[in-house]
N, C-alpha and C positions, 0 to 999 in steps of 0.2 A: 841075437844075443839076449840071454835072460839075465836081468838084473834083479836078484831076489834074495830073500833071507834064507837061512838054514831052516830045514824042516822042523827041527826040534832043538830044545836047549838041553836035553838030557846028556850028561857027560861033558858039557861044555865048560871051558875055562872061564871063570867069572872075571868080569871087568868092573873095577871100582872107579867111579868118576870122582875126580879130585879138583877142587878149585884152589888157587894159590892161597887164599885167605884161611882155608881150613886144612891145608896140606900138613902142617906140623902136627895138628891134632890127630889126623888120620894115621900118620906115621907112628905117632906115639902109641896108638892103640894096636899096632901090629906086634907080632912076636919080635923079640929083640934082634934076632939075626935078619929078619925080613926088613925091619926098619933100617938097620945098618946098611943092608944091601941097597935100598932105595936112596939113602943119603949118599952112599959112596958113588952112586951113578948120577948124582946131581939132580934127582927128581924134585921138582918144585911145584908141579901142577900147571906149568906153562901150557899154552894152547897147543894141542896135538902131541905133547910129550908122552911117551909110554915107558913103562918099566915093568918087565916081567919078573915076578918074584919066584925063584926056583923052588920046586918041591923036593922031597926026599929022593925021588927017582929021576930028577932032572927035568921033568915036565913042570911047567909053571903051575903053581897053586892059585895064582892071582895075577892079574895085570892091572896096573895103575894107569889111568888115562887122564891127562890134564885137560881141563876145560878152559883154562886161561881166565883172564880178567874180562870184564865187560868191554873194555876198550880193545883188547886183542880180538875178541869175537866180532866186534863191530868192523874191524879192519879186514878180517879174513874169515869169510864164511866157509863152512864145510870142512874145516881143518881137522876137527876132532874125529868126525866120521871117516875122513880119508886116512887118518892114522890107523884106524882099526883095520882097514883093507890092506895095510902094509905089514900087519903082524904075520908071524910064521904060520904055516899051514896047520890049522886046527879049527875046532868049533869054539865059539866064544859066546858069552851071554852077559849083557850088562846087568849088574845087580839091581840097580834102581834107575829107571829111565826118567829124565826130566819131563816136566809137563809141557804141553802146548808147543809153541813155536820152537823152543830150544830142542825139544825132543824130536820134532819133525826134521829140523835142520841136521841133527846128529844122524838120524836114520838115512836121510837123503844123501848126506855126505858119503856115507858108506856105500849106498847103492850106486850113486853116480861114479864112484871110484872103481867100480867093477867094469865100467865101460872100456872096451877096446875096439878100435876100428881096424879090422883084420882082413879086409877084402883083398888087399894087395900084398900083405906081408903078415906072416904068422906073428902073433903077439902073445907074450906070456901074461896070463891073467892073474888076478889076486888069488891067493890060496886061502886066506882067512875066510871063515864062514860065520856070520853073525846071526844069532837067533833073532826071530821077529820081536819087535819091541812090545813090552807089556804096557797096556793102557793106551796104545795108539792103534790106528787103523792100518795094519800092516799091508792089507790088500790094496788099499788106496795109495799108499806110498809106493808099492811095487808098480801100480798102474801109472803113476806119475813118472817113475823111472823108465818104464817101457815106452811111454810117449816121448820122453826126452831122448832115449836111445834111437828111436826112429828118426827124429829130427836131426840128430848128429850124423847118423849114417847117410841121410840124403844130402846134407850140406857138405860132408866130407868127400863124397863121390865126385870125381872130376867130370867136367862137361862131356868128355868123350863117352862116358858111360851114364850120364845123367842129363841128357837132352830132353826136349819136350816129349819124345816117345817114351823114354824111360820114366819120366816123372808121371806120365799118365798111367803106365803100368804099375807104379808104386801106389797110386791112388786106387787103382782097380784091385790090387792085392789087398789093400786095407779094407776096401768096401766088401770084398768077398768074405773076409774074416768075420765081419759083423753084420752081414746081410743088408748092406746099403746098396743103393742103385747108383750107377755111374753112366752118364752120357758124355760124349765129347764132340765138339764141333770143330772140324779141321779145315785148314786151308781156305779155298775159295768159298766154302760153305759159311765161313764167318761173315762174308759180305751178305749172303742171303739171309743170315740170322740177325743182321744189323748189329754186328760187332766190328765196326770198321777199324777202330784204333788198334785192336789186338792184331788184326790182319796186317795193317800197315807196318807196325813195329817188327813183326816176325817174318814178313814176306821175303826178305833177302836171304834167309837161311835155307840150307838144304833140307832141314826138317820142318814140316808144316807147322805154323803157329796153330794154337788151339785153345779152346776154353773147356776145361774139365769141370764137370758139374756133378757133385756127389750129394745124395739126399738120404738121410737116415731118420727113421721115426715118422709117425703120422699124426701124433696128437701132442698137445701142449704148446707152450710158447715157442715162437719161431726165432731161432738163432742162425744167423748166416755169417760165415767166416770167409773172407776174401784174402787170398795170399798171393803176393807177387811171385810169379814163376819165371823170371828171366834166367834161363839156365846158363847163359853166358852173355856177358855184355862187353862187346868191343868198344862201345861208345857210338857205333854206327859211323856215319861220315864225319862226325866230330870225334875222330878216333882217339881213344885213350892212349897215353904213353904206356910203354911196356910195363913199367913198375906199377902202374895203376890197374893193369889187367891181371896181375898175378893172383888176386883173390876173387876174381869175378865168377868163379864156379859157385861162390856163396851168394850170388845175386838172386837165387831162388830160395833164400833163407826164409822169406815170408811164407812161401808155399810149404816148405818143410815144417815150419812151426805150426801152421794151422792143421797140417796132417797129424802132427804129434798131439796137438790139443784135441783134434777130433777122435783120435784113438783113446785118449783119456775119457772123453765124454761118452763114447759108445761102450767102452769097457765098463764104465760105472753104471751104464743104463739110465742116465738122467732122463727124466720124463719131459722131453722136449722134442721139437722137430728141428733137426740139424741140416743145414745146407752148407756145403763147402764149394766155393768157386775159385778156380785157379787158372788165370790166363798164363799159359805156358808158351814161351817164345825164346828164340835166340836173337839178340840184337846184333846182326851180322852186317858185313859190308859186301855189296854187290851192285850191279848196275841198276837194279830195281829198288835199292834202299831208299827210304824216305830222306828228305833233304832239309837242311836249315832254310827257313823261309817258306816252307810249305804251310798251307792252312788246311787242317783236317776237320772233318765234322764227326763228332762223337755220337754214340747211340742215342743220347738224349737231345740231340740237335744242336748242342753248343759247338761253336767253332773254336779251334785251338791253333794259334800260330806257333810254329816250331822254330824256336830260337837256338835250340841245342838238341841234337839227336841223342845225346847222352843223358837226357832227362826223359827216358822212355818208360820208366816204371810207372809213373803217374798216368801215362797214357793208357797202358793196358789195364791198370786198375780202374780207370775212369769208366770204361765200357762194362767191366765186371760189376762195379758198384752201381751203375745205372740199372743193370739187369736185376741185381739183388734188391734195390730199393723199390722196384716196381711191384714186388711182392709184399711190401709194407711189413718187413720183419720187426719183431719186438726189439731185437738187438742186432745191429750190423757192426762187424769188426773187420778192419783191414789191417794186415800186417805186412811190412815191407822193409827190405834193406834199401831205404829210399834216398837218404841224403848224407853227405859228409858233414853238413852243418850240424846234424844231431850229435855227431861224435865230437865236434868242436865244443858244443855246448855242454855235453854231459859225459863225454868219454865213451869208451867201449863197453863199460860194465853196466850202465844204466840205460834202460829203454824209455825214451819219452813217449807219452801218450797224450792224445788230444780228445776231448769230449766236451759237449755242452751239457751233458747230463750230470748234475751235481751228485745225485745219489750213486750213480755208477762210479764217478770219480772217487768218492769217499770209500766205496766198497773195494775198489781196486787198490787204493792206498793201504787199507787195512789188510787186505789179502796178501799183498806183496810182502808185508812184514811177517806175516804168519808162515809163509813158505819160502822165505829167503830168495825172493825173485825181485830185485830192485827195479822199480819203475818210478817215473816222475811226471807229474802232470805239467803240460805246457799249454799255452793259451791259443785258442782260435782268436787271434787279435784282429778285430774288425778293421781298424785303420789301415792294416796292411792289404786289405782286399784290393785296393787300387793298384798295388804292385803286380798283380797277376792279370790285369786288364790292359792289353797292349794298344787298344784303340782300333786296330785293323781287324781284330777278331774278338770273340768273347773272352778268350783266355790266352795267356802266355805260358808255355810249358817250362820256361827257364828265365825268370825275371832277371834283369840286369841289376847290377849294384852290389851283389855279393852278400847282402845282409839278410838275416832272418830266413835262411834257406829252408830250414825244416818247417817253420811256421807257414811260409808261403806254399810249400808243397802240401801241407795238411789242409790249408784253405782251398787249394785247387781241388783236392779230393772231396772235400765237403760239398762242393758244388754238384757232385754226382750222387751223393748219398742223402739228399735233402728229404726224401720221402720216408726214410726209415724213422721209426719212433724214437730210437736211440742209436747213436753212432759213436764209435771210438776208433781212432787210428793209432797204430803203434809204429814208430820209426826205429827199427831194430838194427843191430849190427850182426848178430848171429855167429860171432866168431870170437874165440879166445886166442889172443895174440901170443900167449906163452902158457906153459903149464901152470896150473893153479889147483888147489885142493878140489877134487871132484870135477875138475874141468881141464882135461888135457888140451894142449894146443890144437885148435881146430874148431869145427862147428859146434855150436850149442844153442839151446833154446832160450829165448827171452820173452817174458810176458805171458807165456802159456800157463805157467803154474798160478800166477796171480789171477788170470782169467778163470781157470778151472776152479779155483777157490771161491771166486766172487760170483760165478754164474748162478749157483743155487740161490744165493741171496737176492740177486737182482732179477732173476727170471723165474725160478721154480718156487721160491719162497716156501 
C-alpha cells in the first residue's frame, strides 16, 4: 500500500487552516454568502472540523479546516490530517502549511489515514488527495508513512500467516528491496551458533525457531536494532487464559517495528552501518516445551531460572542482545511488546524507554515531540537489581512480587547489552485498541519515528 501525497497541486481545491481564536476574523474576510454558509453550518475552527464552501458550479471553491485549540491538539493528535482524508474525492492543497512539528503532524495524520489492512477483506480507501506540503520534506514524510505501513501490516497479520517462516520472508523481501544481506540460523543450528535461549523458547513449535540477521551499509557509525519476534505466545506451560491469548499475534510487534524503522533508515540512505536482529519464535506447548524451574544458560554464560514460561520475550532478546553487543555497536536498541506492567504505568499510547545515555534520552524526548510519537523515559533503577537475582541462578526471568515489572525486565535485558557503547530499550504495545485519527484499530508503530528523528543527531551528527 502506498501512502503518498498527490503529484501536483495544480487545479486542487484550496484548504484554509482556521484556529478558533481567529475563526471569526477569517469568516469576516470571506464573501458574505460564503461566511453565512460557514456560520450556518456551525463552523468554529474546532479540531478536525471541515466546511466546504460551494462555488458557482457546485464544486467547492474553498475548504475550511479547524486546527482546534492547543488543548484539543494535545489530547488528540493527527485529527486535522485525518479530517482531510475524509473529504470527498478531489485534489486538495493547503494554502499555508504550519511550520515544524505542527506541519509534520498534519501531514502524517493525512498519510496515516490512507492506511487500510486489506489482505483478508477489500477495504474502501480514502478518495481525497492532498498535495505535498510546501516547506516540509515530503519525501521524508512519505518514507515515515511507508515504514509505519510495513509495521502495521506485519502486526495485523494473524499468526497462521505470520509465523517465524513468514517473518523471515518479510525481512528478506525488505532486504532485497534495499540491497541488504540476510542470514538466518534455524532450529538445531541455533545450538551450534550458541544461541540456546532462542532455541529453547521456540523448540516446541512446528516452525523452527530462528535468528534473522540483516546487515545494510558498510561504513559509518554502527546501529543495531533488536526486535522481539514472538509470532504467537501461548504462555508456554504457564498457559495464558483465552482472553489473554486473543492479541498474541502482536507479540512480534518489536520485530515489526524495527523492520519499519529499518525501512525508513535505508530509504533515507543514512550514512551508517545498520544491523537488524530478530529472534523469531512461537512460544508453543508440547512435550519438549521448556518448564518452570528449568535453569538455562544464555549465550553470554549467564544462568537464568525460569519462574514463568510466559516471560519468554526477554529470553530470546537476551541471546540476540549478547550477540549484538559482541560487535560493540555505537547504539544498540531493543524493541519489544514485553510487559503488561508498562501498560499499567503509562497506558497503551505511550512507549516507555530505558537508557543510561543522557544525551540519547534528551534527543529522544525532543524527537518524540517533533514527530508526534509519544515516548517516556523510565529508570534503570539500580536498587531493583536484586529482584532479578534468585540466588540459585544468575538471573530470574519472572521476579515474584508483581512490582516494577517493566523496570525489572529492562534491567534483565541490560545484563546482556553491557558491551554496547549506548543502549536503549523500548517496551511497546504496538496496538491501537480502538479507532483513532490516523490509527485504525489494530497494529501500529511506537518509538520508530522518535528514533528515526533522533538517530542523525546522536549517531550521524
